[in-house]
C-alpha positions in Angstrom: 84.7 112.2 116.8 84.6 108.9 115.2 83.6 105.7 117.4 83.5 102.2 117.2 83.3 98.8 119.4 85.8 95.6 119.4 89.4 95.0 118.7 89.0 95.4 114.9 87.2 99.0 115.4 90.2 99.9 117.8 92.9 99.8 115.3 91.5 101.4 112.7 91.1 104.3 114.9 94.3 104.4 116.2 96.0 103.5 112.5 93.9 107.2 111.2 95.6 108.9 114.4 98.9 108.2 113.8 98.6 108.4 109.7 96.8 111.9 110.1 99.6 112.6 112.8 102.1 112.1 110.6 100.7 114.0 107.5 99.6 117.0 110.1 103.6 117.3 111.0 104.4 118.1 107.7 101.5 119.9 105.9 99.6 121.4 109.0 98.1 123.6 107.1 96.5 120.6 104.6 94.4 118.2 106.9 92.5 117.9 110.3 94.5 118.1 113.2 94.2 114.9 115.7 93.4 115.3 118.5 93.6 112.3 120.6 92.5 108.0 120.2 91.8 105.8 123.0 88.7 104.2 124.5 85.9 104.9 126.2 84.9 104.4 130.1 81.2 104.1 129.3 80.9 101.3 127.1 83.2 98.4 127.3 85.4 97.6 124.3 84.7 100.8 122.8 87.1 103.3 121.5 87.3 107.0 119.5 89.4 109.2 117.2 88.8 112.8 117.7 90.2 115.3 115.4 89.5 119.1 114.5 86.0 119.3 112.8 86.0 121.4 109.6 82.6 122.0 107.7 83.2 120.6 103.5 82.8 123.4 100.6 81.4 122.1 97.3 83.6 122.2 94.7 87.4 121.7 93.9 90.3 124.0 95.6 91.9 126.4 94.0 94.5 124.9 92.0 98.1 126.9 92.8 97.5 126.5 96.7 96.3 123.0 96.8 98.8 121.7 94.2 101.5 123.0 96.0 100.6 121.3 99.6 100.0 118.4 97.9 103.6 118.5 96.0 105.2 119.6 100.0 103.5 116.1 101.5 104.6 114.4 98.5 108.3 115.6 98.6 108.8 115.4 102.5 111.5 112.9 102.5 109.6 111.8 106.2 110.4 108.0 106.1 113.2 106.6 108.9 116.0 105.0 107.6 114.7 105.8 104.1 112.6 102.6 103.5 109.4 102.6 101.9 106.5 102.0 103.9 104.9 103.0 107.5 105.5 102.2 111.0 101.6 101.3 112.3 98.9 99.0 109.9 96.3 101.2 108.6 92.9 100.3 107.1 90.9 100.8 104.3 87.3 99.9 105.7 87.6 97.3 107.7 90.4 95.8 104.9 94.2 95.9 107.1 96.5 97.3 104.6 100.3 95.9 104.8 103.1 99.0 104.9 105.8 96.9 105.9 108.6 98.9 105.5 111.1 97.9 102.2 114.1 98.8 100.6 112.3 99.6 96.9 109.0 100.1 95.7 109.0 97.2 93.5 109.6 94.9 97.0 107.0 97.3 98.8 104.2 97.5 95.9 104.3 93.5 95.5 103.8 92.9 98.8 101.2 95.4 99.2 99.4 93.7 96.0 99.9 90.2 97.1 98.4 90.8 100.5 94.9 92.5 99.1 95.1 89.4 96.9 95.3 87.0 100.0 92.7 88.9 101.3 90.0 89.1 98.4 90.5 85.4 97.8 89.9 84.8 101.5 86.6 86.8 101.3 85.1 85.4 97.8 87.6 82.5 96.6 89.3 81.9 93.8 88.9 83.7 90.6 90.3 81.9 87.5 90.4 84.5 85.4 92.2 87.2 87.3 94.6 84.4 88.7 95.7 83.3 85.9 96.5 87.0 85.1 99.1 87.7 88.1 102.0 85.5 87.1 102.6 87.9 84.4 101.6 91.4 86.3 104.7 90.2 88.9 106.9 88.6 87.0 107.1 91.3 83.6 104.9 94.0 84.7 105.9 95.3 87.9 109.4 95.0 87.2 109.1 96.4 83.6 107.6 99.7 85.6 108.8 100.0 88.6 112.5 99.4 89.0 113.2 101.7 85.9 112.4 104.6 88.8 115.7 103.3 91.2 118.2 102.1 88.3 120.2 104.3 85.6 121.4 106.8 88.7 117.4 107.6 89.6 116.8 107.2 93.2 113.3 107.4 95.6 112.3 109.3 98.4 110.2 107.8 100.5 107.3 110.4 101.5 103.7 110.1 102.8 100.8 109.9 101.0 97.2 110.8 101.3 95.6 106.8 100.8 92.1 107.1 101.8 90.6 106.8 98.3 86.6 107.0 98.3 83.7 108.3 96.9 83.4 111.1 99.7 87.5 112.8 99.0 87.5 112.0 95.3 87.0 114.7 92.9 87.2 115.6 88.9 90.0 117.8 88.5 91.3 119.6 85.3 94.7 119.6 83.2 95.1 122.7 85.1 95.7 120.6 88.3 97.9 118.2 86.8 100.2 120.9 85.5 100.4 122.9 88.4 101.4 119.4 90.9 103.9 118.7 88.0 105.3 122.4 88.4 106.8 121.5 91.8 107.2 117.6 91.4 107.8 116.6 87.6 107.1 113.5 86.3 109.3 111.1 87.4 111.7 109.6 84.6 111.2 107.1 82.7 108.6 109.6 82.0 107.0 107.7 78.7 106.1 105.4 81.6 104.2 107.6 83.5 100.9 106.5 82.6 101.4 102.9 82.8 102.8 103.8 86.2 99.8 105.3 87.0 97.5 102.3 86.0 99.6 100.1 88.0 99.5 102.1 91.1 95.2 102.2 90.1 95.1 98.0 90.3 95.7 98.7 94.4 92.9 100.3 94.8 90.6 98.4 92.3 91.9 95.4 94.4 91.1 96.8 97.3 87.3 97.2 96.6 87.5 94.1 95.2 88.3 92.6 98.2 86.2 95.0 100.4 83.3 94.9 98.0 83.9 90.7 97.2 80.3 90.3 96.1 80.6 92.9 93.6 82.1 91.3 90.0 82.7 94.8 88.7 85.7 95.5 90.6 87.6 92.3 90.0 86.4 92.9 86.2 87.7 96.5 86.2 91.2 94.9 87.6 91.4 92.1 85.1 90.7 94.5 82.2 93.9 97.2 83.7 95.7 94.2 84.2 95.3 92.7 80.9 96.1 95.5 79.2 98.9 96.3 80.8 100.1 92.9 80.0 99.5 93.1 76.3 101.5 96.4 76.2 104.3 95.1 78.4 104.2 91.6 77.7 108.2 91.3 76.9 108.6 92.4 80.7 112.5 94.1 81.7 113.7 93.0 78.5 112.1 95.7 76.7 113.0 98.3 78.9 117.0 97.7 78.4 117.0 97.2 75.1 
């Protein structure tokens, strides 16, 4: 059971309940069963989230079963109307994640990055080096990497992702896990952009960390380094992709 106080505590618990319920509906063998959420009577403005308890085990999971379940979640096609997003605001720490539904991945991802960049700026102030890179990120890198997933006859089927990335949920996987996962979910075309797309997606995590830990410069620097690399490699933007 998790307990929190105040409106800011209530919304993250509701978001966790909604998110876990959605995952459990598709892969009940892959996450703790959500039981209930609500407000407590014994303390004013206090709230709870309750789910089934599991003891953690050491080591990494068995690859075949783990990757099959993850692939099943990622292939669920569970979004109403085929839009990308989620019906309720979820949280990363005390940071609300804007998951407003959009028709394209480019729109959705751009909106998410702009939102977290604004939160970081509100909390820590402007950052000249980071801010100077953003026009190329939004005008060249994102349009170069994401629209090709939804053009030339390609489509994206919106599905659920588990996005609670922190040290307690992370592990180091060997190439075996990646190969096993991709035996169920092949790399999306254009496959040559696979690594750069993953680097772009990882920016979201780096920028969330920069907003959550706004006094720690290393998180901003991680984002800056990756944006610089992507801009240098993809500086021609979508033009290069369509040649």
